[in-house]
C-alpha positions in Angstrom: 226.6 57.4 119.5 223.4 58.2 117.7 222.5 54.9 117.3 224.1 53.7 120.4 221.8 56.3 122.6 218.4 54.6 120.3 220.0 51.0 121.3 220.3 52.1 125.0 216.9 53.5 125.4 214.7 51.2 123.0 215.9 48.7 125.4 215.6 51.5 128.8 212.0 52.6 127.3 210.5 49.2 126.6 211.6 47.6 129.9 211.0 50.8 132.3 208.2 52.7 130.4 208.4 56.4 128.8 206.8 58.3 131.1 209.7 57.5 133.5 213.2 57.1 131.9 214.4 60.2 131.9 217.5 62.0 129.9 219.8 61.6 133.5 219.0 57.4 133.3 220.3 56.8 129.6 223.2 59.0 130.4 224.2 57.3 133.0 223.4 54.1 132.0 225.5 54.9 128.8 228.3 57.0 130.5 227.7 59.3 128.9 226.5 63.8 129.5 223.2 64.1 129.1 224.9 66.6 127.2 225.9 64.1 124.2 222.2 63.1 124.1 220.8 66.7 123.4 224.2 67.6 120.8 221.5 64.7 119.3 218.3 65.5 120.8 216.9 68.4 121.0 214.4 66.6 123.8 213.4 63.7 124.9 210.5 64.1 123.8 212.0 63.8 119.9 214.2 61.1 121.1 211.5 58.8 121.9 209.9 59.8 118.3 213.4 58.4 117.4 212.6 55.2 119.3 210.0 54.5 118.5 210.1 54.7 114.9 213.0 52.7 115.4 211.2 49.7 117.1 208.3 49.7 114.1 210.9 49.9 111.1 212.9 46.9 112.8 209.6 45.2 113.7 208.6 46.1 110.6 211.0 44.3 108.1 211.3 41.3 110.8 208.0 40.9 109.5 208.6 41.1 106.1 211.2 38.4 106.0 208.7 36.0 108.1 206.5 36.7 105.4 208.9 35.5 102.3 209.3 32.2 103.4 206.0 31.9 102.7 204.3 29.5 105.2 201.9 27.8 105.8 199.2 30.4 106.5 198.7 29.5 110.9 202.1 29.1 111.2 203.2 32.5 109.8 201.3 34.3 112.4 202.9 32.5 114.7 205.6 33.5 113.9 205.0 36.5 114.0 203.8 37.2 117.8 207.1 35.0 118.4 209.5 37.5 116.9 207.7 40.4 117.4 207.2 40.0 121.5 210.2 39.1 121.0 211.6 43.1 120.1 209.3 44.5 122.3 210.3 42.3 126.0 207.3 41.4 126.9 205.7 45.3 126.6 206.4 44.1 130.7 206.0 48.6 130.7 202.8 49.3 128.1 204.9 50.5 125.4 201.6 52.0 123.8 199.8 52.7 126.2 202.3 55.0 127.4 202.6 56.5 124.0 199.5 57.0 124.0 198.7 59.2 127.0 202.4 61.0 127.5 203.2 61.4 123.3 199.8 61.4 121.7 200.5 63.3 118.4 203.8 60.4 118.5 201.5 57.5 118.7 198.9 58.8 116.4 201.3 59.0 113.2 202.4 55.6 114.6 199.4 54.3 114.7 199.1 55.1 111.5 201.9 53.1 109.9 200.8 50.6 111.7 198.2 50.4 110.4 199.1 50.0 107.1 201.3 47.6 107.9 199.6 45.6 109.6 197.1 45.3 107.0 199.3 44.8 104.1 199.8 42.1 105.9 197.2 40.5 108.0 195.3 40.5 103.8 198.2 39.4 102.6 198.0 36.7 104.9 193.8 36.0 105.1 193.8 36.0 101.1 196.3 33.5 101.3 195.1 31.2 103.9 191.6 31.0 101.7 193.7 30.6 98.6 195.2 27.4 100.5 191.5 26.1 101.9 192.6 26.6 105.7 190.9 29.4 105.8 187.1 29.9 105.1 186.4 31.6 102.0 183.6 33.0 103.3 185.4 35.6 105.7 185.7 38.8 104.7 188.9 39.8 104.3 189.0 43.7 104.9 186.8 43.3 108.2 188.9 40.2 108.9 191.8 42.3 109.1 190.7 45.8 110.5 189.2 43.7 113.5 192.2 41.9 114.0 194.4 45.9 113.7 192.2 46.5 116.4 192.1 44.0 118.5 196.4 43.9 118.4 195.4 47.1 119.8 193.0 47.0 122.8 195.2 43.8 124.2 197.3 46.9 125.2 195.4 48.5 127.7 196.2 47.9 130.5 192.9 49.3 131.9 190.3 46.9 130.1 193.5 44.1 130.7 195.2 45.1 133.6 199.1 43.7 133.4 198.9 42.5 137.1 195.8 39.5 135.7 197.4 39.0 131.9 200.9 39.1 130.5 201.1 40.2 127.4 202.3 36.6 126.3 199.1 35.1 128.3 197.1 37.5 126.0 198.6 37.3 122.3 198.8 33.5 123.2 194.8 33.4 123.6 193.7 36.3 120.9 195.7 34.7 117.9 194.1 31.9 118.8 190.6 33.2 118.9 191.4 34.9 116.1 192.2 32.2 114.2 190.1 29.8 114.9 187.2 32.5 114.1 188.9 31.9 110.8 189.7 28.2 110.2 187.9 25.6 108.0 188.3 22.7 108.9 191.5 21.9 107.4 192.9 24.7 109.1 191.8 23.6 112.5 193.2 20.5 112.1 196.9 22.4 111.1 196.5 24.6 114.7 195.8 21.5 116.6 199.6 20.2 114.8 201.3 22.9 114.7 200.4 23.0 119.3 201.8 19.3 118.9 204.2 20.8 118.0 205.0 24.0 120.0 204.2 21.2 123.4 
């Protein structure tokens, strides 16, 4: 039952937001009593924390699976982007920003985990790209990886990028191309062009 509650909460929180979804909403959606939820989670904060960590864990495992395929580094970034967007349901409710605003401790803990995960993943991607001649060998890998993480967080701030003006799909597509073009070699740019032709 605990896993079912987490799964339903993930669906509701990502679609409607952490703030607006109540314990009553979750209970009603599941056809169970609120008391049943409280048997597994002391309060809403504990449920939000379990939900956020569940999403992080699932996405991390998925990214590991994509990285294990050892694809072309540029293609790998696009595969990861597609996977993450699918799992976050295109972030209709700005879940990360809501976490930061209403559950700062959970957000801070999650941000540390995301940073560690992304630094490992992006650093490995950059190293492989440089070794294969797809990325320029003059880039500072540690700097680029940290910049990539920071910019990804900024994309999710609705004050900087209002949702009515910028969809998450548009932001992710534009930023990924911006990132790749900034680090690509001539060979990498050809790979990027071929990838665009294949996707369109």
